[in-house]
TIVO-795667 format. One record per residue: x negated, y negated, z of N, C-alpha, C in turn; residue in three letters; chain. Coordinates in nm, 4 decimals, m for minus. Layout:
REM residues N
        n_x        n_y        n_z       ca_x       ca_y       ca_z        c_x        c_y        c_z   code   unit
          X          Y          Z          X          Y          Z          X          Y          Z    ALA      A
...
***
This chain:
REM residues 102
        n_x        n_y        n_z       ca_x       ca_y       ca_z        c_x        c_y        c_z   code   unit
    m7.7707   m10.2187     9.2680    m7.8091   m10.2273     9.4057    m7.9298   m10.3204     9.4169    MET      A
    m7.9248   m10.4141     9.5125    m8.0317   m10.5115     9.5285    m8.0738   m10.5175     9.6743    ARG      A
    m8.2049   m10.5176     9.6972    m8.2600   m10.5311     9.8317    m8.3540   m10.6504     9.8310    VAL      A
    m8.3257   m10.7474     9.9164    m8.4104   m10.8660     9.9265    m8.4901   m10.8565    10.0552    LYS      A
    m8.6195   m10.8788    10.0445    m8.7064   m10.8717    10.1604    m8.8103   m10.9819    10.1516    SER      A
    m8.8136   m11.0650    10.2529    m8.9012   m11.1819    10.2557    m8.8742   m11.2652    10.1314    ARG      A
    m8.9731   m11.2899    10.0479    m8.9489   m11.3699     9.9278    m8.9328   m11.2854     9.8024    GLN      A
    m8.9499   m11.1566     9.8141    m8.9404   m11.0676     9.6986    m8.8094   m10.9897     9.7027    ARG      A
    m8.7707   m10.9384     9.5881    m8.6521   m10.8529     9.5848    m8.6728   m10.7421     9.4827    SER      A
    m8.6003   m10.6338     9.5036    m8.6037   m10.5209     9.4113    m8.4587   m10.4872     9.3780    VAL      A
    m8.4344   m10.4620     9.2507    m8.2987   m10.4396     9.2028    m8.2969   m10.3136     9.1165    GLU      A
    m8.1889   m10.2371     9.1277    m8.1762   m10.1137     9.0512    m8.0393   m10.1113     8.9858    PHE      A
    m8.0369   m10.0953     8.8534    m7.9096   m10.0956     8.7804    m7.8729    m9.9587     8.7236    ASP      A
    m7.9474    m9.8549     8.7584    m7.9187    m9.7208     8.7093    m8.0189    m9.6732     8.6062    GLY      A
    m8.0813    m9.7657     8.5329    m8.1791    m9.7287     8.4304    m8.3145    m9.7950     8.4526    LYS      A
    m8.3156    m9.9164     8.5070    m8.4412    m9.9874     8.5290    m8.4487   m10.0407     8.6719    THR      A
    m8.5709   m10.0526     8.7194    m8.5988   m10.1144     8.8481    m8.6608   m10.2500     8.8184    ILE      A
    m8.6040   m10.3561     8.8740    m8.6529   m10.4914     8.8517    m8.7091   m10.5456     8.9821    THR      A
    m8.8355   m10.5862     8.9790    m8.9011   m10.6443     9.0953    m8.9191   m10.7932     9.0676    ILE      A
    m8.8652   m10.8766     9.1558    m8.8731   m11.0209     9.1393    m8.9755   m11.0762     9.2383    THR      A
    m9.0722   m11.1534     9.1854    m9.1811   m11.2086     9.2655    m9.1838   m11.3605     9.2453    VAL      A
    m9.1930   m11.4399     9.3544    m9.2016   m11.5854     9.3384    m9.3415   m11.6277     9.2940    PRO      A
    m9.3495   m11.7408     9.2258    m9.4786   m11.7963     9.1868    m9.4943   m11.9337     9.2505    THR      A
    m9.6115   m11.9901     9.2370    m9.6430   m12.1173     9.3016    m9.5643   m12.2339     9.2431    LYS      A
    m9.5244   m12.2239     9.1212    m9.4511   m12.3328     9.0556    m9.3001   m12.3185     9.0700    ARG      A
    m9.2562   m12.2459     9.1727    m9.1148   m12.2246     9.2047    m9.0401   m12.1492     9.0967    LEU      A
    m9.1111   m12.0750     9.0161    m9.0484   m11.9847     8.9194    m9.0450   m11.8454     8.9795    ASN      A
    m8.9797   m11.7557     8.9124    m8.9769   m11.6160     8.9562    m9.0140   m11.5280     8.8378    ARG      A
    m9.1008   m11.4324     8.8634    m9.1405   m11.3357     8.7609    m9.0620   m11.2078     8.7855    ILE      A
    m9.0064   m11.1519     8.6795    m8.9329   m11.0263     8.6903    m9.0098   m10.9180     8.6167    LYS      A
    m9.0510   m10.8160     8.6915    m9.1172   m10.6997     8.6344    m9.0150   m10.5877     8.6243    ASN      A
    m8.9947   m10.5353     8.5041    m8.8971   m10.4285     8.4826    m8.9700   m10.2976     8.4557    ARG      A
    m8.9277   m10.1937     8.5291    m8.9883   m10.0614     8.5146    m8.8793    m9.9597     8.4815    LEU      A
    m8.9002    m9.8727     8.3834    m8.8011    m9.7686     8.3537    m8.7993    m9.6648     8.4654    PRO      A
    m8.6801    m9.6239     8.5056    m8.6673    m9.5350     8.6210    m8.7237    m9.3963     8.5937    VAL      A
    m8.7246    m9.3516     8.4695    m8.7757    m9.2168     8.4415    m8.9284    m9.2086     8.4478    ASP      A
    m8.9988    m9.3220     8.4333    m9.1449    m9.3215     8.4366    m9.2035    m9.3701     8.5685    LYS      A
    m9.1234    m9.4318     8.6522    m9.1758    m9.4952     8.7728    m9.2068    m9.3936     8.8822    VAL      A
    m9.3128    m9.4226     8.9555    m9.3510    m9.3420     9.0705    m9.3511    m9.4360     9.1909    LYS      A
    m9.2895    m9.3929     9.3014    m9.2735    m9.4795     9.4179    m9.3506    m9.4224     9.5358    ILE      A
    m9.4372    m9.5049     9.5927    m9.5059    m9.4694     9.7166    m9.4346    m9.5435     9.8295    GLU      A
    m9.3912    m9.4713     9.9311    m9.3139    m9.5310    10.0398    m9.3831    m9.5085    10.1727    HIS      A
    m9.4039    m9.6157    10.2471    m9.4549    m9.6074    10.3832    m9.3516    m9.6718    10.4750    ARG      A
    m9.3007    m9.5950    10.5690    m9.1973    m9.6448    10.6596    m9.2575    m9.7434    10.7594    LYS      A
    m9.1741    m9.8371    10.8082    m9.2260    m9.9341    10.9048    m9.2518    m9.8701    11.0408    PRO      A
    m9.3515    m9.9219    11.1090    m9.3816    m9.8799    11.2457    m9.3654   m10.0019    11.3359    THR      A
    m9.4009    m9.9877    11.4614    m9.3896   m10.0992    11.5549    m9.4837   m10.2128    11.5156    VAL      A
    m9.6027   m10.1802    11.4657    m9.7030   m10.2815    11.4368    m9.7188   m10.3145    11.2887    TRP      A
    m9.6649   m10.2326    11.2001    m9.6826   m10.2579    11.0568    m9.5485   m10.2538    10.9855    GLN      A
    m9.5283   m10.3427    10.8891    m9.4046   m10.3386    10.8113    m9.4058   m10.2212    10.7134    PRO      A
    m9.2884   m10.1872    10.6617    m9.2784   m10.0834    10.5608    m9.3238   m10.1364    10.4258    GLY      A
    m9.3537   m10.0447    10.3353    m9.4063   m10.0865    10.2061    m9.3581    m9.9924    10.0973    ARG      A
    m9.3099   m10.0496     9.9883    m9.2760    m9.9747     9.8669    m9.3720   m10.0195     9.7580    LEU      A
    m9.4426    m9.9255     9.6987    m9.5328    m9.9587     9.5886    m9.4876    m9.8812     9.4663    ARG      A
    m9.4595    m9.9536     9.3591    m9.4104    m9.8957     9.2343    m9.5250    m9.8888     9.1350    PHE      A
    m9.5410    m9.7727     9.0702    m9.6406    m9.7574     8.9647    m9.5756    m9.6873     8.8464    THR      A
    m9.6186    m9.7253     8.7289    m9.5719    m9.6611     8.6059    m9.6890    m9.6626     8.5073    ALA      A
    m9.7091    m9.5544     8.4335    m9.8213    m9.5505     8.3390    m9.8020    m9.6520     8.2266    PRO      A
    m9.9079    m9.7271     8.1996    m9.9056    m9.8224     8.0897    m9.8383    m9.9547     8.1202    GLY      A
    m9.7934    m9.9766     8.2417    m9.7252   m10.1017     8.2764    m9.8203   m10.1878     8.3580    VAL      A
    m9.8426   m10.3097     8.3116    m9.9271   m10.4044     8.3853    m9.8442   m10.5269     8.4205    THR      A
    m9.8850   m10.5961     8.5218    m9.8147   m10.7168     8.5645    m9.8549   m10.8374     8.4814    GLY      A
    m9.8002   m10.9505     8.5165    m9.8340   m11.0749     8.4491    m9.9724   m11.1213     8.4965    HIS      A
   m10.0581   m11.1629     8.4056   m10.1908   m11.2069     8.4480   m10.1868   m11.3441     8.5148    PRO      A
   m10.2802   m11.3698     8.6012   m10.2992   m11.5013     8.6648   m10.1750   m11.5543     8.7343    ASP      A
   m10.1135   m11.4733     8.8166    m9.9983   m11.5182     8.8924   m10.0476   m11.5803     9.0222    VAL      A
   m10.0059   m11.7040     9.0478   m10.0427   m11.7714     9.1713    m9.9228   m11.7665     9.2646    LYS      A
    m9.9425   m11.7020     9.3793    m9.8340   m11.6838     9.4747    m9.8235   m11.8042     9.5674    LEU      A
    m9.7038   m11.8303     9.6212    m9.6881   m11.9408     9.7158    m9.7739   m11.9217     9.8407    PRO      A
    m9.7942   m12.0301     9.9139    m9.8874   m12.0333    10.0250    m9.8555   m11.9311    10.1339    TRP      A
    m9.7327   m11.9198    10.1793    m9.6973   m11.8319    10.2896    m9.6381   m11.6977    10.2456    LEU      A
    m9.6518   m11.6622    10.1209    m9.5928   m11.5367    10.0747    m9.6896   m11.4200    10.0949    SER      A
    m9.6383   m11.2983    10.0742    m9.7219   m11.1794    10.0825    m9.8213   m11.1806     9.9677    ASP      A
    m9.9440   m11.1457     9.9955   m10.0489   m11.1472     9.8931   m10.0681   m11.0101     9.8293    LYS      A
    m9.9653   m10.9279     9.8311    m9.9729   m10.7962     9.7674    m9.9588   m10.8115     9.6167    ASP      A
    m9.9821   m10.7027     9.5445    m9.9695   m10.7077     9.3995    m9.8226   m10.7231     9.3585    ASP      A
    m9.7993   m10.7370     9.2304    m9.6657   m10.7673     9.1789    m9.5694   m10.6505     9.1860    GLN      A
    m9.6183   m10.5324     9.2149    m9.5334   m10.4142     9.2178    m9.5177   m10.3588     9.3589    PHE      A
    m9.5327   m10.4432     9.4605    m9.5238   m10.4007     9.5996    m9.4193   m10.4840     9.6723    THR      A
    m9.3346   m10.4163     9.7483    m9.2344   m10.4815     9.8326    m9.2671   m10.4465     9.9772    ILE      A
    m9.2771   m10.5474    10.0617    m9.3021   m10.5287    10.2041    m9.1729   m10.5639    10.2772    VAL      A
    m9.1317   m10.4789    10.3712    m9.0051   m10.5022    10.4413    m9.0189   m10.4687    10.5892    TYR      A
    m8.9312   m10.5269    10.6681    m8.9294   m10.5018    10.8111    m8.8374   m10.3873    10.8465    GLY      A
    m8.8352   m10.3513    10.9739    m8.7554   m10.2359    11.0163    m8.6055   m10.2610    11.0037    SER      A
    m8.5621   m10.3849    10.9977    m8.4202   m10.4155    10.9812    m8.3660   m10.3789    10.8439    GLY      A
    m8.4522   m10.3662    10.7463    m8.4123   m10.3320    10.6089    m8.4259   m10.1839    10.5771    LYS      A
    m8.4606   m10.1040    10.6774    m8.4896    m9.9632    10.6515    m8.3691    m9.8871    10.5959    GLN      A
    m8.2493    m9.9158    10.6435    m8.1303    m9.8464    10.5947    m8.1039    m9.8798    10.4471    LYS      A
    m8.1194   m10.0068    10.4107    m8.1001   m10.0466    10.2706    m8.2048    m9.9824    10.1799    GLU      A
    m8.3279    m9.9743    10.2271    m8.4345    m9.9134    10.1480    m8.4079    m9.7647    10.1278    ILE      A
    m8.3600    m9.6964    10.2318    m8.3278    m9.5530    10.2186    m8.2162    m9.5320    10.1165    GLU      A
    m8.1152    m9.6192    10.1167    m8.0077    m9.6094    10.0169    m8.0617    m9.6347     9.8769    GLN      A
    m8.1507    m9.7329     9.8641    m8.2127    m9.7638     9.7356    m8.2920    m9.6441     9.6840    PHE      A
    m8.3740    m9.5832     9.7706    m8.4555    m9.4688     9.7292    m8.3710    m9.3481     9.6922    LEU      A
    m8.2589    m9.3263     9.7642    m8.1730    m9.2142     9.7280    m8.1027    m9.2391     9.5938    SER      A
    m8.0678    m9.3641     9.5647    m8.0058    m9.3962     9.4351    m8.1048    m9.3740     9.3214    ALA      A
    m8.2304    m9.4115     9.3423    m8.3327    m9.3902     9.2389    m8.3573    m9.2410     9.2196    VAL      A
    m8.3596    m9.1667     9.3287    m8.3815    m9.0211     9.3189    m8.2682    m8.9525     9.2441    LYS      A
    m8.1428    m8.9963     9.2700    m8.0276    m8.9396     9.1969    m8.0353    m8.9719     9.0487    ARG      A
    m8.0831    m9.0927     9.0145    m8.0917    m9.1320     8.8736    m8.2007    m9.0545     8.7999    ALA      A
    m8.3066    m9.0199     8.8725    m8.4141    m8.9422     8.8092    m8.3715    m8.8000     8.7798    LYS      A
    m8.2808    m8.7491     8.8628    m8.2270    m8.6144     8.8378    m8.2943    m8.5044     8.9043    GLY      A
***
């Protein structure tokens, strides 16, 4: 299952969550997190603020010195920001991760 939002995307294959982040040199960094260790903070979108998924896992750090493109979100490498149009896809993604955790 894959959800693309703005320039970032999050993908779930049943065992790992992959977060893809663009860099300034037109490359993409892929951060992989094991589903059994990951903790997800979810804030639903409102009229004035977009929704936000923040992934944390103990002992996992991002790539150092990542330069993000000019108009991209300036959040950390483990955060996905989405609009209200993606809320249904995000809910399906979160339920799939919850089922995989058991």
